N, C-alpha and C positions, 0 to 999 in steps of 0.2 A: 327762118329755118329752125327746126327743132333739134333737141338733143339727140333724139332717135335718128334723125336724118344724118347728123354728123357721125354718129357711131356706125351707121350703115356705110357711109363713105369711107371711114377709116378701115372697116372690115374689107371693103372692096380693094382699097389701096394695098392692104396687107397681102391679100390674095394675089393681086397683080404683081407684087414684088417678090412673091414666093416666100413671104414671111409667115411665121406661125400665127394662127388666130389669137388675138389678145396680147400680142407682143408689143403693141403700141399703147401707151397710157395717155388718156385724154385728160389734160389739165384744163378744167373750165375756169377761165380767167374772170374772176368776179370783182376785180377792182372797180371802184366807183359805181357799182351796180346797187340799186336799192335792195334792201334786205328781202322784200317780198319776192323779187325775181330769183334771188339766190335760194330762198326757201323752197320755191317751186321746183327748182332743179334738184335740191336735196330730197324733196318728196317723191321725185321720180326715181330715186335710188342711187343717184350719182354721188360719189364721195370724194373725188379728187379735184381740188380747187387751187387756183393760183392768185396771189395778191402781190401788188407792187410795193406797198408801203407797210412797214411794221406797225405804225400807229393806227392806220385804218383797220388792219387785220385784228389788232388787239381789241378794238372796239366792237368787232363783229363776231369773231369766231368762238370765243369762250362760251358765249350764249348758245350758239348752234351746237357746240360740242356736248353741251349738257343734254340736248334733246335728240341728237342724231349720233349713232355709234359709227365708229370706223372712219372718221374724217381724216383724209390725207392732205395736208396743207403744204403748199409749195410757195416759197418766196422767189419771185421771178424778177423783182426790181432791184435797183442798187441798194447796197447795205452799208451804212456808216458804221465804223468800228464801235462808236459809243452806243449803237443800238444792237450790237451783236448778242449780248446776253438775252435781251427780250426776244430777239428773233429765234435764238436757239431753244428757248423755253416754249415758243409758240408754234414753230414750223417743224414739219417732218423732213423737209428737204429745202436746201438753199441753192439756188441756181446761179448766183451772182458773185461767187468768190473771184475776185479780179485783181488782187494786189497783195504783196507780202505782208503789209501791216495788218490787213484784215485776216489773213490766214493765221498769223501769229496770235491775234486776239481770240479767234475761234479755238485754236489749239489750247490756249491757256484756260479758256472757259470750259472746254471739254473735260479737262483734268479736274476742274473745280466742281462741275455739275455732274460728272460721272456718265455723261452721254453726249452724243453729237448727232445732229441731223445728217442725212445723206447730203453730200456736197457735189455741186457741179461747178466747174471752172468756166467763167465767161470769157470767151475769146472774141476780140474785136476783129472779126475776119475782114471787114472793110477798111480797117485802119483809119476809122473816122475820129477826128480830134475831139468832137463833142460827145462821143459815146464811150461808155465804160467798157472794160474788158482788157485782158492781157493781149499784147500783139502776137500774131501767129509766130513770129521769129523767136519770141520769148516763152512760148507755151511749154515746150518740152522741159526747160529748166524750172519753170514755175510748178509744173506737175510734180517734178522730182522734189522740189522744196516742200510742197504740201505733203507728199508721202513721207518725207523725212520727219515732218512734224506729227506723223501718225494720224493724219486726217483721213476720214473715210471718203475719198474722192471716187464718185461713182461714174462721172462722165463729164462732158463738156456741153456748153450752151452758146448759142450765137443768135444775134438779131441782124440779119443782112441789111445793107443800105436799101432804102426804099426805092431808089432809082436804078438798081442793078438786078441782074438775073439771080434769083435766090439760089438756084441749083449749084452755081459755082461756089457759093459760100457754104452750102450744106456739104458739098463734096470735099471742100478743104477741111471742114470741121471733122468729117468722118475719117479723113486721112490722118489728121493729128491724133485723133482718138485711137485709131488702129495701131499706130506705131508706138503708142504708150500703153497698149493693153487695156484700154478703157472701153466698156460696153455701152455706157449711157450716152445718148445724144438727144439733148433738149433743143429741138429746132422745128420750125414750121408753125405758122399761125393761121388765122381764118382763111387767108387768101392763097396759101401755098402749102398747106400741110400734106397734101397728097404727094407733091414733089419731094417733100422732106422724108416721107415714109419710104418712097422709092429709093432714097439715098441712105436709109438706115436709121431714121429717127426712132427713138424709143419713147420719147415724150413730146407731144404736140400741145401747143398752148392756144386754145381757141376761146375767144371771148364774145365778140359782137355777134358771131354767127349762131351762138347759143342763146345769149341773153337779149339780143337787140342792141341798138346803138347805146353807147355809154351815156350815162346821165352825169353832167358836170356838177360837182358839188357846189352848193350855194356858199357864197363867201360869208 
């Protein structure tokens, strides 16, 4: 599938949901994709990309940023506190704020650096032990804690369990966001982004449908 086909499907989903055209941001997930595939999408004019790992992004994006204007880079994978500084210098948005220790580290660095990326709080809607994210029951208190630290919280993010109906998780995330006055909803991937848009997604994360299957890095 091509970038244009995905954009067309997003536009149709926006229209079907009664959403304003262009209200959904397409994050092209470029993690573990060869540089030539990423460059081809940049050449098509797309500028919004997502990476899972700070280290991989640091080796890839500064070079692209020298050649292409207006890149909007999103960290969508887990962030270790000791990588927070590097992440804040590299990314425009971080979608995986998921614990008080990380929030405090980002707040401290924001004071030091004089800027802070847009932040999304990751909610573990499926309450899966192996998955990062704040539990739904703790989300309101954590959002308040982040706001008390003067952090620019723009919205929430979730990754539904693979074996459950994603719509239930998207609806839960939207409900938590609404009661906390948050507009941003980072939810929906290649297989379910239309459902996510119907339930209010503002950012959808699409990788394999744009770039083809991921290429595993060689050891």
